[in-house]
C-alpha positions as CSV (number, residue, x, y, z in Angstrom):
1,M,102.5,153.5,106.1
2,A,100.0,150.8,105.0
3,E,100.0,147.5,106.8
4,A,101.3,144.6,104.8
5,P,98.7,141.9,104.1
6,D,98.7,138.8,106.2
7,R,100.0,136.1,103.8
8,S,99.6,133.3,106.4
9,R,95.9,133.3,106.2
10,P,94.2,131.7,103.2
11,A,92.2,134.1,101.0
12,A,88.4,133.8,101.2
13,E,87.0,131.1,99.0
14,P,85.4,132.4,95.7
15,R,81.7,132.8,96.1
16,W,80.9,130.2,93.4
17,R,83.0,127.6,95.3
18,T,81.2,128.3,98.6
19,S,77.8,128.2,96.9
20,L,78.7,124.9,95.1
21,S,79.8,123.4,98.4
22,W,76.6,124.3,100.1
23,L,74.5,123.0,97.2
24,L,76.3,119.7,96.9
25,G,76.4,119.3,100.7
26,G,72.6,119.8,100.9
27,L,72.1,117.4,98.0
28,L,74.2,114.8,99.7
29,C,72.2,115.1,103.0
30,V,68.8,115.0,101.2
31,F,69.9,112.1,99.0
32,V,71.0,110.0,102.1
33,V,67.8,110.7,104.0
34,A,65.6,110.0,101.0
35,E,67.3,106.9,99.7
36,V,67.8,105.3,103.1
37,N,64.1,105.6,103.9
38,Y,62.6,105.1,100.5
39,P,65.2,103.3,98.3
40,R,64.8,103.6,94.5
41,L,68.3,102.5,93.4
42,A,70.3,99.3,93.6
43,P,72.5,99.2,96.7
44,Q,75.7,99.6,94.7
45,S,74.3,102.6,92.9
46,Q,73.3,104.2,96.3
47,L,76.8,103.8,97.6
48,A,78.4,105.0,94.3
49,I,76.3,108.3,94.4
50,F,77.1,108.7,98.1
51,A,80.8,108.3,97.3
52,M,80.6,110.5,94.2
53,L,79.3,113.5,96.1
54,G,81.6,112.9,99.1
55,L,84.7,112.5,97.0
56,F,84.0,115.5,94.9
57,L,83.4,117.7,98.0
58,C,86.7,116.3,99.4
59,Y,88.7,117.3,96.4
60,M,87.0,120.7,96.1
61,N,87.4,121.7,99.8
62,R,90.6,120.0,100.8
63,P,93.6,121.2,98.6
64,L,96.5,119.1,97.6
65,L,98.5,120.8,100.3
66,P,97.1,123.3,102.8
67,S,99.9,125.7,101.9
68,L,98.7,125.7,98.3
69,R,95.1,126.6,99.1
70,D,95.4,130.0,97.4
71,N,97.2,128.7,94.3
72,K,94.7,128.9,91.4
73,L,96.5,126.4,89.3
74,V,96.5,123.8,92.0
75,R,92.9,124.5,93.0
76,G,92.0,124.0,89.3
77,L,93.7,120.7,89.4
78,D,91.8,119.8,92.6
79,L,88.6,120.5,90.8
80,L,89.6,118.3,87.8
81,L,90.5,115.5,90.2
82,G,87.2,115.8,92.0
83,L,85.3,115.6,88.6
84,A,87.4,112.5,87.7
85,A,86.5,110.8,91.0
86,A,82.8,111.7,90.5
87,A,83.0,110.3,86.9
88,C,84.5,107.0,88.2
89,C,81.6,106.6,90.6
90,A,79.0,107.7,88.0
91,Y,80.4,105.0,85.7
92,V,79.4,102.4,88.3
93,V,75.9,103.8,88.5
94,V,75.5,104.0,84.7
95,Q,76.7,100.4,84.3
96,T,74.4,99.2,87.1
97,E,71.0,100.9,86.8
98,P,68.5,99.5,84.3
99,I,67.5,103.0,83.2
100,F,71.0,103.2,81.5
101,E,70.7,99.7,79.9
102,S,71.4,101.1,76.4
103,L,74.9,102.1,77.6
104,W,75.8,98.7,79.1
105,F,78.7,96.9,77.4
106,G,77.6,93.7,75.9
107,G,74.1,94.3,77.1
108,S,75.0,93.2,80.7
109,P,75.2,95.2,83.9
110,L,78.5,95.5,85.7
111,G,77.5,92.9,88.3
112,D,77.0,90.3,85.6
113,R,80.3,91.0,84.0
114,A,82.3,89.7,87.0
115,G,85.4,87.9,85.6
116,Q,84.7,89.4,82.1
117,E,85.3,93.1,82.7
118,T,86.1,95.2,79.7
119,G,89.3,97.2,79.3
120,L,87.3,100.4,80.1
121,D,85.9,98.8,83.3
122,T,89.5,98.1,84.4
123,A,90.8,101.6,83.5
124,V,88.0,103.3,85.3
125,G,88.6,101.0,88.3
126,I,92.3,101.8,88.5
127,A,91.6,105.6,88.3
128,G,88.9,105.2,90.9
129,L,91.3,103.4,93.3
130,V,94.0,106.0,93.0
131,L,91.5,108.8,93.5
132,V,90.0,107.1,96.6
133,L,93.5,106.7,98.2
134,E,94.3,110.4,97.5
135,A,91.0,111.6,98.9
136,A,91.6,109.6,102.1
137,R,95.1,111.1,102.4
138,R,93.6,114.6,102.1
139,A,90.8,113.9,104.5
140,I,92.6,112.0,107.3
141,G,96.3,111.8,106.5
142,W,98.7,109.2,105.3
143,A,98.0,106.3,107.7
144,L,95.0,104.7,106.1
145,P,95.9,105.1,102.4
146,A,99.4,103.8,103.2
147,L,97.8,100.7,104.8
148,A,95.5,100.3,101.8
149,G,98.5,100.6,99.5
150,V,100.3,97.8,101.4
151,F,97.3,95.6,101.0
152,L,97.1,96.3,97.2
153,F,100.8,95.5,96.9
154,Y,100.2,92.3,98.7
155,A,97.3,91.4,96.4
156,A,99.4,92.1,93.3
157,F,102.7,90.4,94.4
158,G,101.8,88.2,97.4
159,A,102.2,85.0,95.3
160,S,106.0,85.6,95.5
161,F,106.0,86.2,99.3
162,P,107.7,83.8,101.7
163,V,105.6,81.4,103.8
164,W,105.7,83.6,106.9
165,L,104.2,86.5,104.9
166,F,101.0,84.7,103.9
167,P,101.5,84.1,100.2
168,H,98.5,83.5,98.0
169,R,97.9,81.9,94.6
170,G,98.2,85.2,92.7
171,Y,95.7,87.5,91.1
172,S,95.7,89.5,87.9
173,L,95.3,93.3,87.8
174,D,91.8,93.0,86.4
175,R,90.7,90.7,89.2
176,I,92.2,93.0,91.9
177,V,90.6,96.1,90.4
178,A,87.2,94.4,90.0
179,Q,87.3,93.1,93.6
180,T,88.3,96.4,95.2
181,F,86.4,99.0,93.1
182,L,84.0,97.7,90.5
183,H,81.9,95.3,92.6
184,S,80.4,95.3,96.0
185,Q,83.2,93.7,98.1
186,G,85.5,96.7,98.1
187,V,85.0,100.5,98.0
188,F,81.2,100.1,97.6
189,G,81.0,97.4,100.3
190,T,80.3,97.1,104.0
191,A,82.3,100.0,105.3
192,L,80.7,102.6,103.0
193,Y,77.3,100.9,103.5
194,V,77.6,101.5,107.3
195,M,78.5,105.1,106.8
196,F,75.6,105.6,104.3
197,T,72.9,103.8,106.3
198,Y,73.8,104.8,109.9
199,V,76.8,107.0,110.6
200,F,76.0,109.9,108.2
201,L,72.4,110.2,109.6
202,F,73.7,110.6,113.1
203,V,76.2,113.2,112.0
204,L,73.2,115.1,110.6
205,F,71.2,114.4,113.8
206,G,74.0,115.9,115.9
207,T,74.5,119.0,113.7
208,F,70.8,119.8,113.7
209,L,70.8,119.5,117.5
210,R,73.7,121.9,117.7
211,H,72.0,124.5,115.5
212,T,68.9,124.5,117.7
213,G,71.1,125.3,120.7
214,A,70.1,122.0,122.3
215,T,73.8,121.0,122.8
216,G,74.2,124.3,124.6
217,F,71.6,123.1,127.0
218,I,74.0,120.2,127.9
219,L,76.7,122.6,128.9
220,Q,74.3,124.8,130.8
221,F,72.9,121.8,132.6
222,A,76.4,120.6,133.5
223,R,77.2,124.0,134.9
224,K,74.1,124.1,137.0
225,L,74.9,120.6,138.3
226,F,78.6,121.0,139.1
227,G,79.5,124.6,138.9
228,A,79.9,125.2,142.6
229,S,81.5,121.9,143.6
230,P,85.2,121.2,143.9
231,G,86.7,121.1,140.4
232,G,83.3,122.1,139.0
233,P,84.7,123.1,135.6
234,A,86.4,119.8,135.2
235,K,83.2,117.9,136.1
236,I,81.3,120.1,133.6
237,S,83.9,119.0,131.0
238,V,83.4,115.3,131.9
239,L,79.6,115.4,131.7
240,S,79.2,117.6,128.7
241,S,81.9,115.9,126.7
242,G,80.4,112.5,127.4
243,L,77.0,113.5,126.3
244,M,78.1,115.4,123.2
245,G,80.7,112.8,122.2
246,S,78.0,110.2,122.1
247,L,76.3,112.2,119.3
248,S,79.4,113.1,117.3
249,G,81.5,110.0,117.7
250,S,84.6,112.0,117.0
251,A,87.0,112.6,119.9
252,V,88.8,115.4,118.0
253,A,85.7,117.2,117.0
254,N,84.3,116.9,120.5
255,T,87.4,118.2,122.1
256,A,87.5,121.2,119.7
257,T,83.8,121.9,120.4
258,T,83.4,121.6,124.1
259,G,87.1,122.3,124.9
260,T,86.9,125.9,123.8
261,F,84.5,126.5,126.7
262,T,85.6,124.0,129.4
263,I,89.4,124.2,129.2
264,P,89.6,128.0,129.9
265,L,87.2,127.4,132.8
266,M,89.4,124.7,134.3
267,R,92.5,126.9,133.9
268,D,90.7,129.8,135.7
269,S,89.7,127.5,138.6
270,G,93.3,126.5,139.2
271,F,94.0,123.5,137.0
272,E,97.3,123.4,135.3
273,P,97.1,123.8,131.5
274,E,98.3,120.2,130.8
275,V,95.8,118.8,133.3
276,A,92.9,120.9,131.9
277,G,93.7,119.7,128.3
278,G,94.1,116.1,129.5
279,V,90.8,116.0,131.3
280,E,89.0,117.3,128.2
281,A,90.7,114.9,125.9
282,A,90.0,111.9,128.1
283,A,86.4,112.9,128.5
284,S,85.9,113.5,124.8
285,S,87.5,110.3,123.8
286,G,85.0,108.3,125.9
287,G,82.0,109.9,124.3
288,A,81.7,107.3,121.5
289,L,81.4,104.6,124.2
290,V,78.2,106.2,125.7
291,P,74.8,104.8,124.8
292,P,72.4,105.3,123.2
293,V,74.1,106.8,120.1
294,M,77.7,105.7,120.8
295,G,78.9,107.8,117.9
296,A,77.2,105.3,115.6
297,A,79.5,102.4,116.7
298,A,76.5,100.5,117.8
299,Y,75.1,100.5,114.2
300,M,78.3,99.2,112.8
301,M,78.1,96.3,115.2
302,L,74.6,95.5,113.9
303,E,76.1,94.7,110.5
304,I,79.3,93.0,111.7
305,V,78.7,91.0,114.9
306,E,78.0,87.3,114.3
307,P,75.7,85.8,115.4
308,A,73.6,88.9,114.9
309,V,72.6,91.1,117.9
310,T,69.9,93.7,118.3
311,Y,70.5,97.4,119.0
312,L,69.0,97.0,122.5
313,E,71.6,94.3,123.3
314,I,74.4,96.5,122.1
315,V,73.3,99.5,124.1
316,Q,72.6,97.4,127.2
317,A,76.1,95.8,127.0
318,A,77.8,99.2,126.6
319,L,76.0,100.9,129.4
320,I,77.9,99.7,132.5
321,P,81.4,100.1,131.1
322,A,80.6,103.7,130.0
323,I,79.3,104.5,133.4
324,L,82.4,103.0,135.0
325,Y,84.7,105.0,132.6
326,Y,83.0,108.3,133.5
327,L,82.8,107.5,137.2
328,S,86.6,107.0,137.1
329,L,87.0,110.4,135.4
330,F,84.7,112.1,137.9
331,L,86.6,110.7,140.8
332,I,90.0,111.6,139.4
333,V,89.0,115.3,138.8
334,H,87.3,115.5,142.2
335,F,90.4,114.1,144.0
336,H,92.7,116.3,141.9
337,A,90.6,119.4,142.6
338,R,90.7,118.7,146.4
339,R,94.4,118.2,146.3
340,I,95.2,121.5,144.5
341,G,92.3,123.4,146.3
342,A,90.4,124.1,143.1
343,G,86.9,124.9,144.1
344,G,83.8,126.0,142.3
345,D,82.6,129.5,141.9
346,A,78.9,129.5,141.8
347,E,78.6,133.1,140.8
348,R,81.1,132.8,138.0
349,Q,79.9,129.5,136.8
350,D,76.2,130.5,136.7
351,A,75.1,130.9,133.1
352,G,71.6,132.1,134.0
353,P,68.5,130.0,134.0
354,L,68.2,126.9,131.9
355,Q,66.6,127.4,128.6
356,P,63.5,125.1,128.7
357,F,62.9,125.1,125.0
358,Q,66.5,124.0,124.3
359,G,66.0,121.3,126.8
360,L,62.7,120.3,125.2
361,V,64.4,119.9,121.8
362,F,67.3,117.9,123.2
363,V,65.1,115.6,125.4
364,G,62.4,115.3,122.7
365,G,64.9,114.3,120.0
366,M,66.6,111.7,122.2
367,V,63.4,110.3,123.6
368,T,62.0,110.0,120.0
369,L,65.1,108.2,118.8
370,I,65.3,105.8,121.7
371,G,61.6,105.2,121.9
372,L,61.3,104.3,118.2
373,I,64.3,101.9,118.3
374,L,62.9,100.2,121.4
375,S,59.5,99.9,119.8
376,G,61.1,97.9,116.9
377,S,61.7,100.6,114.2
378,S,64.9,100.3,112.1
379,V,67.7,102.4,113.3
380,F,67.8,104.6,110.2
381,R,64.1,105.2,110.3
382,A,64.2,106.1,114.0
383,A,67.1,108.5,113.3
384,S,65.2,110.1,110.4
385,I,62.0,110.6,112.4
386,A,64.0,111.9,115.4
387,L,65.5,114.4,113.0
388,L,62.1,115.5,112.0
389,A,61.0,115.8,115.6
390,I,64.0,118.1,116.3
391,V,62.9,120.4,113.4
392,L,59.3,120.5,114.6
393,L,60.1,121.0,118.3
394,S,62.5,123.8,117.3
395,L,59.6,125.8,115.9
396,F,58.1,126.5,119.3
397,H,60.5,129.2,120.3
398,A,62.7,131.8,118.5
399,S,65.8,130.7,120.4
400,T,65.7,127.2,118.9
401,R,63.9,127.8,115.6
402,L,65.7,126.4,112.6
403,T,65.4,129.1,110.0
404,G,66.1,128.4,106.3
405,R,69.6,129.7,106.7
406,K,70.3,127.5,109.7
407,V,68.9,124.4,107.9
408,L,71.3,125.1,105.0
409,Q,74.2,125.7,107.4
410,S,73.4,122.4,109.1
411,L,73.3,120.5,105.8
412,A,76.6,122.1,104.7
413,E,78.3,121.4,108.0
414,T,77.1,117.8,108.0
415,A,78.6,117.3,104.6
416,R,81.8,118.9,105.7
417,D,82.1,116.7,108.8
418,G,80.9,113.6,106.9
419,V,83.4,113.9,104.0
420,P,86.4,112.5,105.9
421,L,84.2,109.5,107.0
422,I,83.1,108.9,103.4
423,A,86.7,109.0,102.1
424,A,88.0,106.9,105.0
425,A,85.2,104.3,104.5
426,A,85.9,104.1,100.8
427,C,89.6,103.5,101.6
428,V,88.8,100.9,104.2
429,G,86.7,99.1,101.5
430,V,89.9,98.6,99.5
431,V,91.5,96.8,102.5
432,I,88.4,94.7,103.0
433,G,88.3,93.8,99.3
434,V,91.9,92.5,99.4
435,V,91.2,90.6,102.7
436,T,88.2,88.9,101.0
437,L,90.1,88.2,97.8
438,T,93.3,86.8,99.3
439,G,91.9,85.0,102.3
440,I,94.3,86.6,104.6
441,G,91.4,87.4,106.9
442,T,91.2,83.7,107.8
443,R,94.9,83.1,108.0
444,L,95.9,86.1,110.2
445,P,93.7,85.0,113.1
446,S,95.2,81.5,113.1
447,T,98.7,83.1,113.2
448,I,97.8,85.3,116.2
449,L,96.4,82.1,117.9
450,D,99.8,80.4,117.2
451,L,101.7,83.4,118.6
452,S,99.5,83.5,121.7
453,Q,99.9,79.7,122.1
454,D,96.2,79.5,122.9
455,S,96.6,82.0,125.7
456,L,93.6,84.3,125.8
457,M,95.5,87.0,127.7
458,T,98.4,87.0,125.1
459,A,95.9,87.2,122.2
460,L,94.1,90.1,123.9
461,V,97.3,92.0,124.4
462,L,98.3,91.4,120.7
463,I,94.9,92.6,119.5
464,M,95.0,95.6,121.9
465,L,98.3,96.7,120.5
466,S,97.1,96.2,116.9
467,S,93.9,98.2,117.6
468,M,95.9,101.1,119.1
469,V,98.5,101.2,116.4
470,L,95.8,101.2,113.6
471,G,93.8,103.7,115.6
472,M,96.6,106.2,115.4
473,G,95.8,108.9,112.9
474,M,92.4,107.6,111.8
475,P,88.8,107.8,113.1
476,S,88.0,105.2,115.7
477,V,85.0,103.9,113.8
478,V,87.3,103.3,110.8
479,C,89.8,101.5,113.1
480,Y,87.0,99.3,114.4
481,L,85.9,98.3,110.9
482,L,89.4,97.3,110.0
483,M,90.1,95.4,113.2
484,A,86.7,93.7,113.1
485,T,87.5,92.5,109.6
486,L,91.1,91.4,110.3
487,V,91.2,89.9,113.7
488,G,87.6,89.8,115.0
489,P,87.4,86.0,114.4
490,V,90.4,85.5,116.7
491,L,88.4,86.3,119.9
492,G,85.6,84.1,118.7
493,N,88.0,81.2,118.3
494,L,89.1,81.7,121.9
495,G,85.6,81.3,123.2
496,I,84.8,84.9,124.0
497,V,81.2,86.2,123.9
498,P,81.1,87.8,120.4
499,L,79.7,91.1,121.5
500,A,82.4,91.4,124.2
501,A,85.0,90.7,121.5
502,H,83.8,93.5,119.3
503,L,83.5,96.0,122.2
504,F,87.1,95.1,123.2
505,I,88.3,96.0,119.7
506,F,86.3,99.3,119.6
507,Y,87.4,100.4,123.1
508,F,91.1,100.2,122.2
509,G,90.6,101.9,118.8
510,M,88.9,104.7,120.9
511,M,91.7,104.8,123.4
512,S,94.3,105.5,120.7
513,M,93.0,109.1,120.7
514,V,94.7,109.6,124.1
515,T,97.7,107.2,123.7
516,P,101.0,109.0,123.2
517,P,102.8,109.6,120.9
518,V,99.9,109.9,118.4
519,A,97.1,111.2,120.7
520,L,95.0,113.3,118.4
521,A,92.4,114.4,121.0
522,A,95.2,115.4,123.3
523,Y,96.9,117.4,120.5
524,T,93.7,119.3,120.0
525,A,93.2,120.0,123.7
526,A,96.8,121.2,124.0
527,S,96.3,123.7,121.3
528,I,93.3,125.1,123.2
529,A,94.9,125.0,126.6
530,D,98.1,126.6,125.2
531,S,100.1,123.7,126.8
532,K,102.9,121.4,125.7
533,V,101.7,118.5,123.6
534,M,103.4,115.5,125.2
535,P,102.6,116.4,128.8
536,T,99.0,117.0,127.8
537,A,98.9,113.6,126.0
538,F,100.4,111.8,129.1
539,A,97.9,113.6,131.4
540,A,95.0,112.4,129.1
541,F,96.5,108.9,129.1
542,R,96.6,108.9,132.9
543,F,93.1,110.1,133.3
544,A,91.7,107.6,130.8
545,L,93.7,104.7,132.3
546,V,90.5,102.8,133.4
547,G,89.5,102.7,129.7
548,F,92.5,100.4,129.2
549,T,91.4,98.0,131.9
550,L,87.7,97.9,131.3
551,P,87.9,95.8,128.0
552,Y,89.9,93.1,129.8
553,M,87.4,93.2,132.7
554,F,84.3,92.7,130.6
555,V,86.0,90.0,128.4
556,F,86.8,87.9,131.5
557,K,83.6,89.0,133.4
558,P,80.9,89.5,130.7
559,E,78.5,90.3,133.6
560,L,79.7,93.9,133.2
561,L,78.0,93.7,129.8
562,M,74.9,92.2,131.5
563,L,75.8,89.0,129.7
564,A,76.5,85.5,130.9
565,A,79.5,83.5,129.8
566,D,77.4,81.7,127.2
567,G,76.2,85.0,125.7
568,G,72.8,84.9,127.3
569,P,71.5,87.5,129.8
570,A,73.2,87.5,133.1
571,G,71.5,87.4,136.5
572,W,71.1,90.6,138.3
573,G,73.1,89.2,141.3
574,A,76.0,88.4,139.1
575,V,75.9,91.8,137.5
576,A,75.8,93.6,140.8
577,L,78.7,91.6,142.1
578,A,80.8,92.4,139.0
579,V,79.9,96.1,139.1
580,G,80.7,96.3,142.9
581,G,84.1,94.7,142.3
582,A,84.9,97.1,139.5
583,V,83.9,100.2,141.5
584,L,86.0,99.0,144.4
585,G,89.0,98.9,142.0
586,I,88.2,102.3,140.3
587,V,88.2,104.3,143.6
588,P,91.9,103.5,144.5
589,L,92.9,103.9,140.9
590,A,91.4,107.4,140.8
591,A,93.0,108.3,144.1
592,S,96.4,107.1,143.0
593,M,96.2,109.0,139.8
594,A,95.1,112.2,141.6
595,G,97.4,111.8,144.7
596,Y,94.5,112.4,147.1
597,L,92.1,110.4,149.1
598,F,91.1,111.8,152.5
599,G,94.1,114.1,152.2
600,P,97.2,114.4,150.0
601,L,99.1,111.1,149.4
602,S,102.8,110.5,149.5
603,P,104.3,108.8,146.5
604,A,104.6,105.5,148.4
605,M,100.9,105.5,149.3
606,R,99.9,106.4,145.8
607,G,101.9,103.4,144.6
608,L,100.1,101.1,147.2
609,L,96.7,102.4,146.0
610,F,97.7,101.7,142.4
611,L,98.7,98.1,143.3
612,S,95.4,97.8,145.2
613,A,93.5,98.9,142.0
614,V,95.5,96.5,139.8
615,A,94.8,93.6,142.1
616,Q,91.0,94.3,142.0
617,L,90.7,95.2,138.3
618,V,92.9,92.3,137.0
619,P,90.6,89.4,136.2
620,F,92.4,86.6,138.2
621,E,90.9,83.8,140.2
622,M,92.4,81.0,142.1
623,S,90.9,77.6,143.0
624,V,90.4,77.3,146.7
625,G,88.7,74.2,148.1
626,G,87.3,73.4,144.6
627,R,85.8,76.9,144.2
628,S,87.2,79.7,142.0
629,L,87.7,82.7,144.2
630,P,89.1,86.2,143.4
631,V,91.9,85.9,145.9
632,L,93.9,88.7,144.3
633,A,90.9,91.0,144.5
634,F,90.4,90.3,148.2
635,G,94.1,91.2,148.8
636,G,93.6,94.5,146.9
637,M,90.5,95.3,148.9
638,A,92.4,94.7,152.2
639,L,95.3,96.9,150.9
640,F,92.9,99.7,150.0
641,A,91.2,99.5,153.4
642,A,94.5,99.8,155.1
643,V,95.6,102.8,153.1
644,A,92.2,104.5,153.6
645,L,92.3,103.8,157.3
646,L,95.8,105.3,157.6
647,G,94.8,108.3,155.6
648,R,91.6,108.8,157.6
649,R,93.5,108.9,160.8
650,G,96.2,111.2,159.4
651,G,98.8,108.5,159.6
652,P,102.0,108.2,157.6
653,G,100.0,107.9,154.4
654,G,99.7,111.6,153.9
655,A,102.2,113.7,152.0
656,H,104.5,115.8,154.0
């Protein structure tokens, strides 16, 4: 009897569709590299073509509903919608570029028709907005397009809102459409510009590294370094996920990539499935915080932070918090492994000798990137030259060589991974356009200040909650763009160092990836670990807990960012003192989370260690004799010392 076909799996894509995806993906990558380095078009035309290719690929490769992927009628409709989205973007190019001057309405380009748009301009704009929202829904889900829809509703009807809902003077449909789609304050504005100029290049950079096998070198190196130590597989996960997450900037993609290797290793060594998934999710979520690439977050800050900062200042500021975050993870997995008796197995962990040519490509690419940036090259030029260095270095050995097919695969994969970011950035542009049009971006911060009653801590908590809620269900870079637009000025009004304020926002957008109930990185890890979703999410939240304290620490102690309170460089003595205090708080936090210090800890002693950590990590000082002293931190240190002494002597602190 013949076996029934498996209807649950989608049928293979038609060859023409696959070929077209590869062709357009390659064209998108080549266009970005060429136009960023040697611009020939007006900025709005650049972004319109970038969006045109990205939106078309989104509609072609992401069906209306996943269950309808094999429905030919629906896929035909998807293709038509993709063509319509491309046509709306092409209209902007035609009405902007001088080469098409004969097609301009009234003999004026689109930018000069502001306030005097034609009926066709408005019709194209309305269609473009709808198609951008639908593309974002297909790419990243409902959260962001729903938010954009709320802002559009506010722009249209906000004149009738009550006082507590920020009413405005009212705007016509033509004005709203012009602001959000036709001109450079909306879809083709800052958000898409950052994706075009910086983020997409680094997606391409990471994809090429992966296809040379250079990212495999990271895993191999981590296995050599930690394979035989207690909890070796978990430490491999922490190191490799941190390094690779810096390149990708996507916690979910990083979890899916490295987790397929590290999670089974952790389970084999004795880690519970939920714990293995939690470790990987927490490690992957912190990758975008790791210099020098930082998942392209640093390059967004170059465009947004006021007063302007340099790339080196951003990387320098992010370095110590990233080290502290991963130090905490290392300590937690080490203590947890000691508690459950999970050791390393050198023979099983050994993946053979390190591949020197893969290491050469990885190190060569990173050194080229960092060296060029430090020497004063623009970020996009440095990324482009580093990309070329990867290609040239890969030619030295067959194991790393980028063949023509690998190059095409890299281009196609970059386009596939970049499409959600393009759709999301275009959708964020709608929100930013409404914020700029209505002025809510200046009134919302003042409201938060009123709610906080000028209390910095209250304002920080409100912004933390806002960042985490917005970060649920959307890429962290997109969350950062939104929050920096909406509430970034609040922290500046409270006297915080601007760079510390923006890093605060970004950290909590990133931490939403491991915050239940919507912890996307933990969901991905749970599927690989074959574990329950919520326990895995709570394990990831527990392991990443220091990531929720670090932003408060560096806001109140900017020395952790190597900055003084006035925003200038901090003295090395002050930096060392701040780092030492943070480390002294992280050790008891890790021990309390893992339940182990010098031996297993009873619940009571775990609680005392947690209190010790809180006392040392909470930025609180008291005036004593006219001097501000961290009295609470001193108490936390004393409590930690007492618990450690009891545990060392085998006293009542151990578990029974």
